[in-house]
PDB file of N, CA, C and O in Angstrom:
ATOM      1  N   MET A   1      65.061  13.395  -9.489  1.00  0.00           N
ATOM      2  CA  MET A   1      64.181  12.874  -7.858  1.00  0.00           C
ATOM      3  C   MET A   1      64.386  14.333  -7.711  1.00  0.00           C
ATOM      4  O   MET A   1      65.297  15.003  -8.197  1.00  0.00           O
ATOM      5  N   GLY A   2      63.258  14.780  -6.858  1.00  0.00           N
ATOM      6  CA  GLY A   2      63.056  15.924  -6.197  1.00  0.00           C
ATOM      7  C   GLY A   2      62.211  16.792  -6.903  1.00  0.00           C
ATOM      8  O   GLY A   2      61.985  17.709  -6.114  1.00  0.00           O
ATOM      9  N   ASN A   3      61.605  17.014  -7.981  1.00  0.00           N
ATOM     10  CA  ASN A   3      61.101  17.832  -8.661  1.00  0.00           C
ATOM     11  C   ASN A   3      59.280  17.347  -8.641  1.00  0.00           C
ATOM     12  O   ASN A   3      58.719  16.266  -8.823  1.00  0.00           O
ATOM     13  N   ILE A   4      59.047  17.988  -8.496  1.00  0.00           N
ATOM     14  CA  ILE A   4      57.395  18.061  -8.380  1.00  0.00           C
ATOM     15  C   ILE A   4      56.777  17.838  -9.121  1.00  0.00           C
ATOM     16  O   ILE A   4      57.462  17.218  -9.934  1.00  0.00           O
ATOM     17  N   GLY A   5      55.709  17.927  -9.509  1.00  0.00           N
ATOM     18  CA  GLY A   5      55.131  17.619 -11.466  1.00  0.00           C
ATOM     19  C   GLY A   5      53.749  17.942 -11.271  1.00  0.00           C
ATOM     20  O   GLY A   5      53.286  17.830 -10.136  1.00  0.00           O
ATOM     21  N   ILE A   6      52.904  18.391 -12.374  1.00  0.00           N
ATOM     22  CA  ILE A   6      51.170  18.216 -11.684  1.00  0.00           C
ATOM     23  C   ILE A   6      50.743  17.874 -11.256  1.00  0.00           C
ATOM     24  O   ILE A   6      50.109  18.543 -10.441  1.00  0.00           O
ATOM     25  N   TRP A   7      50.531  16.012 -11.302  1.00  0.00           N
ATOM     26  CA  TRP A   7      50.454  15.793 -11.029  1.00  0.00           C
ATOM     27  C   TRP A   7      50.316  15.293 -10.121  1.00  0.00           C
ATOM     28  O   TRP A   7      49.321  14.700  -9.705  1.00  0.00           O
ATOM     29  N   GLN A   8      51.593  15.498  -9.528  1.00  0.00           N
ATOM     30  CA  GLN A   8      51.454  15.487  -7.369  1.00  0.00           C
ATOM     31  C   GLN A   8      50.838  16.492  -6.910  1.00  0.00           C
ATOM     32  O   GLN A   8      50.010  16.333  -6.012  1.00  0.00           O
ATOM     33  N   ILE A   9      51.015  17.293  -7.245  1.00  0.00           N
ATOM     34  CA  ILE A   9      49.964  19.184  -7.196  1.00  0.00           C
ATOM     35  C   ILE A   9      49.150  18.255  -6.700  1.00  0.00           C
ATOM     36  O   ILE A   9      49.254  17.707  -5.603  1.00  0.00           O
ATOM     37  N   VAL A  10      47.827  17.973  -8.027  1.00  0.00           N
ATOM     38  CA  VAL A  10      46.753  17.635  -7.797  1.00  0.00           C
ATOM     39  C   VAL A  10      46.844  16.336  -6.738  1.00  0.00           C
ATOM     40  O   VAL A  10      46.215  16.417  -5.683  1.00  0.00           O
ATOM     41  N   LEU A  11      47.326  15.606  -6.917  1.00  0.00           N
ATOM     42  CA  LEU A  11      47.212  14.584  -5.963  1.00  0.00           C
ATOM     43  C   LEU A  11      46.728  14.678  -4.715  1.00  0.00           C
ATOM     44  O   LEU A  11      45.733  14.110  -4.267  1.00  0.00           O
ATOM     45  N   VAL A  12      47.833  15.786  -3.885  1.00  0.00           N
ATOM     46  CA  VAL A  12      48.208  16.671  -2.668  1.00  0.00           C
ATOM     47  C   VAL A  12      46.357  16.948  -3.064  1.00  0.00           C
ATOM     48  O   VAL A  12      45.435  16.135  -2.992  1.00  0.00           O
ATOM     49  N   LEU A  13      46.344  17.808  -3.310  1.00  0.00           N
ATOM     50  CA  LEU A  13      44.518  19.094  -3.131  1.00  0.00           C
ATOM     51  C   LEU A  13      43.966  17.926  -3.273  1.00  0.00           C
ATOM     52  O   LEU A  13      43.208  17.756  -2.318  1.00  0.00           O
ATOM     53  N   LEU A  14      43.958  16.939  -4.052  1.00  0.00           N
ATOM     54  CA  LEU A  14      42.462  15.996  -3.995  1.00  0.00           C
ATOM     55  C   LEU A  14      42.861  14.773  -2.222  1.00  0.00           C
ATOM     56  O   LEU A  14      41.859  14.229  -1.757  1.00  0.00           O
ATOM     57  N   VAL A  15      43.707  14.608  -1.764  1.00  0.00           N
ATOM     58  CA  VAL A  15      43.201  14.297  -0.120  1.00  0.00           C
ATOM     59  C   VAL A  15      43.657  15.461   0.670  1.00  0.00           C
ATOM     60  O   VAL A  15      44.002  15.157   1.812  1.00  0.00           O
ATOM     61  N   PHE A  16      43.744  16.634   0.383  1.00  0.00           N
ATOM     62  CA  PHE A  16      42.947  17.259   1.168  1.00  0.00           C
ATOM     63  C   PHE A  16      41.797  17.608   0.954  1.00  0.00           C
ATOM     64  O   PHE A  16      41.114  18.187   1.799  1.00  0.00           O
ATOM     65  N   MET A  17      41.481  17.371   0.024  1.00  0.00           N
ATOM     66  CA  MET A  17      39.348  17.510   0.226  1.00  0.00           C
ATOM     67  C   MET A  17      39.238  16.991   0.503  1.00  0.00           C
ATOM     68  O   MET A  17      38.314  17.178   1.294  1.00  0.00           O
ATOM     69  N   LEU A  18      39.669  15.720   0.535  1.00  0.00           N
ATOM     70  CA  LEU A  18      38.907  14.355   1.154  1.00  0.00           C
ATOM     71  C   LEU A  18      39.046  14.663   2.272  1.00  0.00           C
ATOM     72  O   LEU A  18      37.943  14.766   2.809  1.00  0.00           O
ATOM     73  N   LEU A  19      40.172  14.955   3.193  1.00  0.00           N
ATOM     74  CA  LEU A  19      40.543  15.195   4.824  1.00  0.00           C
ATOM     75  C   LEU A  19      39.364  15.779   5.361  1.00  0.00           C
ATOM     76  O   LEU A  19      38.706  15.253   6.258  1.00  0.00           O
ATOM     77  N   PHE A  20      39.001  17.234   4.634  1.00  0.00           N
ATOM     78  CA  PHE A  20      38.284  18.422   5.301  1.00  0.00           C
ATOM     79  C   PHE A  20      37.773  18.529   4.295  1.00  0.00           C
ATOM     80  O   PHE A  20      36.952  19.288   4.810  1.00  0.00           O
ATOM     81  N   GLY A  21      37.419  18.483   3.170  1.00  0.00           N
ATOM     82  CA  GLY A  21      36.340  19.165   2.293  1.00  0.00           C
ATOM     83  C   GLY A  21      36.375  20.319   1.339  1.00  0.00           C
ATOM     84  O   GLY A  21      37.290  21.053   0.966  1.00  0.00           O
ATOM     85  N   ALA A  22      35.470  20.273   1.139  1.00  0.00           N
ATOM     86  CA  ALA A  22      36.342  21.694   0.339  1.00  0.00           C
ATOM     87  C   ALA A  22      35.320  22.974   0.766  1.00  0.00           C
ATOM     88  O   ALA A  22      35.144  23.774  -0.152  1.00  0.00           O
ATOM     89  N   GLY A  23      34.844  23.181   1.634  1.00  0.00           N
ATOM     90  CA  GLY A  23      33.839  23.668   2.506  1.00  0.00           C
ATOM     91  C   GLY A  23      34.988  24.630   3.648  1.00  0.00           C
ATOM     92  O   GLY A  23      34.604  25.592   4.314  1.00  0.00           O
ATOM     93  N   LYS A  24      36.541  24.039   3.649  1.00  0.00           N
ATOM     94  CA  LYS A  24      37.009  23.684   5.161  1.00  0.00           C
ATOM     95  C   LYS A  24      38.545  24.343   4.505  1.00  0.00           C
ATOM     96  O   LYS A  24      39.461  24.927   5.083  1.00  0.00           O
ATOM     97  N   LEU A  25      38.374  23.991   3.167  1.00  0.00           N
ATOM     98  CA  LEU A  25      39.871  24.463   2.542  1.00  0.00           C
ATOM     99  C   LEU A  25      40.215  26.151   2.308  1.00  0.00           C
ATOM    100  O   LEU A  25      41.305  26.716   2.208  1.00  0.00           O
ATOM    101  N   PRO A  26      39.304  26.508   2.279  1.00  0.00           N
ATOM    102  CA  PRO A  26      39.545  28.615   2.378  1.00  0.00           C
ATOM    103  C   PRO A  26      40.212  28.779   4.111  1.00  0.00           C
ATOM    104  O   PRO A  26      41.135  29.489   4.512  1.00  0.00           O
ATOM    105  N   GLN A  27      39.395  27.896   4.803  1.00  0.00           N
ATOM    106  CA  GLN A  27      39.238  28.543   6.642  1.00  0.00           C
ATOM    107  C   GLN A  27      40.828  27.797   6.798  1.00  0.00           C
ATOM    108  O   GLN A  27      41.724  28.354   7.432  1.00  0.00           O
ATOM    109  N   VAL A  28      41.009  26.455   6.112  1.00  0.00           N
ATOM    110  CA  VAL A  28      42.869  25.760   6.382  1.00  0.00           C
ATOM    111  C   VAL A  28      44.063  26.268   5.506  1.00  0.00           C
ATOM    112  O   VAL A  28      45.222  25.883   5.660  1.00  0.00           O
ATOM    113  N   ALA A  29      43.634  27.211   4.535  1.00  0.00           N
ATOM    114  CA  ALA A  29      44.530  28.263   3.671  1.00  0.00           C
ATOM    115  C   ALA A  29      45.004  29.122   4.818  1.00  0.00           C
ATOM    116  O   ALA A  29      45.992  29.221   5.546  1.00  0.00           O
ATOM    117  N   ALA A  30      43.347  29.931   4.556  1.00  0.00           N
ATOM    118  CA  ALA A  30      43.547  30.848   5.815  1.00  0.00           C
ATOM    119  C   ALA A  30      44.945  30.806   6.787  1.00  0.00           C
ATOM    120  O   ALA A  30      46.009  31.391   6.589  1.00  0.00           O
ATOM    121  N   ASP A  31      44.646  30.098   7.668  1.00  0.00           N
ATOM    122  CA  ASP A  31      45.142  29.721   9.357  1.00  0.00           C
ATOM    123  C   ASP A  31      46.578  29.537   8.544  1.00  0.00           C
ATOM    124  O   ASP A  31      47.317  30.521   8.519  1.00  0.00           O
ATOM    125  N   LEU A  32      46.981  28.391   7.917  1.00  0.00           N
ATOM    126  CA  LEU A  32      48.074  28.503   7.594  1.00  0.00           C
ATOM    127  C   LEU A  32      48.573  30.345   6.662  1.00  0.00           C
ATOM    128  O   LEU A  32      49.693  30.827   6.489  1.00  0.00           O
ATOM    129  N   ALA A  33      47.984  30.581   6.496  1.00  0.00           N
ATOM    130  CA  ALA A  33      49.095  32.045   6.086  1.00  0.00           C
ATOM    131  C   ALA A  33      49.327  32.754   7.269  1.00  0.00           C
ATOM    132  O   ALA A  33      50.235  33.579   7.363  1.00  0.00           O
ATOM    133  N   LYS A  34      48.173  32.341   8.629  1.00  0.00           N
ATOM    134  CA  LYS A  34      48.255  33.236   9.541  1.00  0.00           C
ATOM    135  C   LYS A  34      48.906  33.453  10.783  1.00  0.00           C
ATOM    136  O   LYS A  34      49.023  34.303  11.665  1.00  0.00           O
ATOM    137  N   GLY A  35      49.619  31.272  10.177  1.00  0.00           N
ATOM    138  CA  GLY A  35      50.821  30.877  11.028  1.00  0.00           C
ATOM    139  C   GLY A  35      52.009  30.960   9.712  1.00  0.00           C
ATOM    140  O   GLY A  35      52.978  30.290  10.069  1.00  0.00           O
ATOM    141  N   VAL A  36      52.166  31.365   8.772  1.00  0.00           N
ATOM    142  CA  VAL A  36      53.818  31.655   7.946  1.00  0.00           C
ATOM    143  C   VAL A  36      53.630  33.472   8.435  1.00  0.00           C
ATOM    144  O   VAL A  36      54.650  33.901   8.973  1.00  0.00           O
ATOM    145  N   ARG A  37      52.941  34.092   8.353  1.00  0.00           N
ATOM    146  CA  ARG A  37      53.199  35.858   8.787  1.00  0.00           C
ATOM    147  C   ARG A  37      53.821  35.998   9.682  1.00  0.00           C
ATOM    148  O   ARG A  37      54.927  36.535   9.626  1.00  0.00           O
ATOM    149  N   GLY A  38      52.918  35.248  11.524  1.00  0.00           N
ATOM    150  CA  GLY A  38      53.118  35.033  12.423  1.00  0.00           C
ATOM    151  C   GLY A  38      54.794  34.882  12.455  1.00  0.00           C
ATOM    152  O   GLY A  38      55.712  35.565  12.909  1.00  0.00           O
ATOM    153  N   PHE A  39      54.683  33.563  11.696  1.00  0.00           N
ATOM    154  CA  PHE A  39      56.449  32.739  11.897  1.00  0.00           C
ATOM    155  C   PHE A  39      57.426  33.569  11.718  1.00  0.00           C
ATOM    156  O   PHE A  39      58.555  33.735  12.178  1.00  0.00           O
ATOM    157  N   LYS A  40      56.166  34.477  10.288  1.00  0.00           N
ATOM    158  CA  LYS A  40      58.144  35.427   9.594  1.00  0.00           C
ATOM    159  C   LYS A  40      58.222  37.071  10.346  1.00  0.00           C
ATOM    160  O   LYS A  40      59.114  37.906  10.196  1.00  0.00           O
ATOM    161  N   ARG A  41      56.475  37.216  11.505  1.00  0.00           N
ATOM    162  CA  ARG A  41      56.606  38.716  12.951  1.00  0.00           C
ATOM    163  C   ARG A  41      57.679  38.164  13.508  1.00  0.00           C
ATOM    164  O   ARG A  41      58.498  38.924  14.024  1.00  0.00           O
ATOM    165  N   GLU A  42      57.893  36.834  13.528  1.00  0.00           N
ATOM    166  CA  GLU A  42      59.084  36.381  14.733  1.00  0.00           C
ATOM    167  C   GLU A  42      60.513  36.553  14.703  1.00  0.00           C
ATOM    168  O   GLU A  42      61.435  37.080  15.325  1.00  0.00           O
ATOM    169  N   LEU A  43      60.225  35.760  13.543  1.00  0.00           N
ATOM    170  CA  LEU A  43      62.022  35.938  12.309  1.00  0.00           C
ATOM    171  C   LEU A  43      62.499  37.699  13.014  1.00  0.00           C
ATOM    172  O   LEU A  43      63.192  38.194  13.904  1.00  0.00           O
ATOM    173  N   ASN A  44      61.536  38.124  11.846  1.00  0.00           N
ATOM    174  CA  ASN A  44      61.967  39.560  11.636  1.00  0.00           C
ATOM    175  C   ASN A  44      62.215  40.735  13.275  1.00  0.00           C
ATOM    176  O   ASN A  44      62.862  41.781  13.226  1.00  0.00           O
ATOM    177  N   GLY A  45      61.549  40.218  14.525  1.00  0.00           N
ATOM    178  CA  GLY A  45      61.583  40.431  15.885  1.00  0.00           C
ATOM    179  C   GLY A  45      62.633  40.267  16.671  1.00  0.00           C
ATOM    180  O   GLY A  45      63.007  41.039  17.554  1.00  0.00           O
ATOM    181  N   GLY A  46      63.432  38.589  16.140  1.00  0.00           N
ATOM    182  CA  GLY A  46      64.187  38.232  17.017  1.00  0.00           C
ATOM    183  C   GLY A  46      65.472  38.604  15.978  1.00  0.00           C
ATOM    184  O   GLY A  46      66.519  37.989  16.177  1.00  0.00           O
ATOM    185  N   GLU A  47      65.432  39.465  15.017  1.00  0.00           N
ATOM    186  CA  GLU A  47      66.893  40.061  14.561  1.00  0.00           C
ATOM    187  C   GLU A  47      66.529  41.200  14.649  1.00  0.00           C
ATOM    188  O   GLU A  47      67.405  41.721  13.958  1.00  0.00           O
ATOM    189  N   GLU A  48      65.545  42.473  15.152  1.00  0.00           N
ATOM    190  CA  GLU A  48      65.046  43.372  16.170  1.00  0.00           C
ATOM    191  C   GLU A  48      66.091  43.749  17.447  1.00  0.00           C
ATOM    192  O   GLU A  48      67.032  44.426  17.861  1.00  0.00           O
ATOM    193  N   ALA A  49      64.866  42.483  17.752  1.00  0.00           N
ATOM    194  CA  ALA A  49      66.261  42.143  19.656  1.00  0.00           C
ATOM    195  C   ALA A  49      67.432  41.796  19.828  1.00  0.00           C
ATOM    196  O   ALA A  49      68.110  42.155  20.791  1.00  0.00           O
ATOM    197  N   ALA A  50      67.955  40.784  18.584  1.00  0.00           N
ATOM    198  CA  ALA A  50      69.375  41.345  18.850  1.00  0.00           C
ATOM    199  C   ALA A  50      70.389  42.375  18.249  1.00  0.00           C
ATOM    200  O   ALA A  50      71.548  42.456  18.654  1.00  0.00           O
ATOM    201  N   ALA A  51      69.970  43.004  17.444  1.00  0.00           N
ATOM    202  CA  ALA A  51      70.510  44.226  17.033  1.00  0.00           C
ATOM    203  C   ALA A  51      69.933  45.432  18.278  1.00  0.00           C
ATOM    204  O   ALA A  51      70.286  46.612  18.270  1.00  0.00           O
ATOM    205  N   ASP A  52      69.139  44.916  19.135  1.00  0.00           N
ATOM    206  CA  ASP A  52      69.302  46.240  19.828  1.00  0.00           C
ATOM    207  C   ASP A  52      70.081  45.601  21.025  1.00  0.00           C
ATOM    208  O   ASP A  52      70.864  46.460  21.430  1.00  0.00           O
ATOM    209  N   ASN A  53      70.190  44.500  21.732  1.00  0.00           N
ATOM    210  CA  ASN A  53      71.056  43.831  22.228  1.00  0.00           C
ATOM    211  C   ASN A  53      72.496  44.359  21.987  1.00  0.00           C
ATOM    212  O   ASN A  53      73.116  44.788  22.960  1.00  0.00           O
ATOM    213  N   VAL A  54      73.151  44.356  20.586  1.00  0.00           N
ATOM    214  CA  VAL A  54      74.333  44.919  20.016  1.00  0.00           C
ATOM    215  C   VAL A  54      74.675  46.123  20.272  1.00  0.00           C
ATOM    216  O   VAL A  54      75.784  46.541  20.605  1.00  0.00           O
ATOM    217  N   LYS A  55      73.182  46.990  20.026  1.00  0.00           N
ATOM    218  CA  LYS A  55      73.402  48.269  20.577  1.00  0.00           C
ATOM    219  C   LYS A  55      73.733  48.936  22.044  1.00  0.00           C
ATOM    220  O   LYS A  55      74.392  49.908  22.412  1.00  0.00           O
ATOM    221  N   GLN A  56      72.988  47.979  22.660  1.00  0.00           N
ATOM    222  CA  GLN A  56      73.338  48.182  24.318  1.00  0.00           C
ATOM    223  C   GLN A  56      74.966  47.533  24.627  1.00  0.00           C
ATOM    224  O   GLN A  56      75.543  47.851  25.667  1.00  0.00           O
ATOM    225  N   SER A  57      75.315  47.035  24.083  1.00  0.00           N
ATOM    226  CA  SER A  57      76.748  46.353  24.392  1.00  0.00           C
ATOM    227  C   SER A  57      77.178  47.514  24.420  1.00  0.00           C
ATOM    228  O   SER A  57      78.370  47.726  24.639  1.00  0.00           O
TER     229      SER A  57
END
């Protein structure tokens, strides 16, 4: 249990294609990538802010 097979991936891709259409998939992927980059940037920014607070104490 918990293993993702090729058929599950294909099924998810088919559902995305039905929901968004083939033309919107690149845009959806780009928006998702921007979200992940922003999340990582905030995580790194939070660590830097915490380090700055420790240095000031």
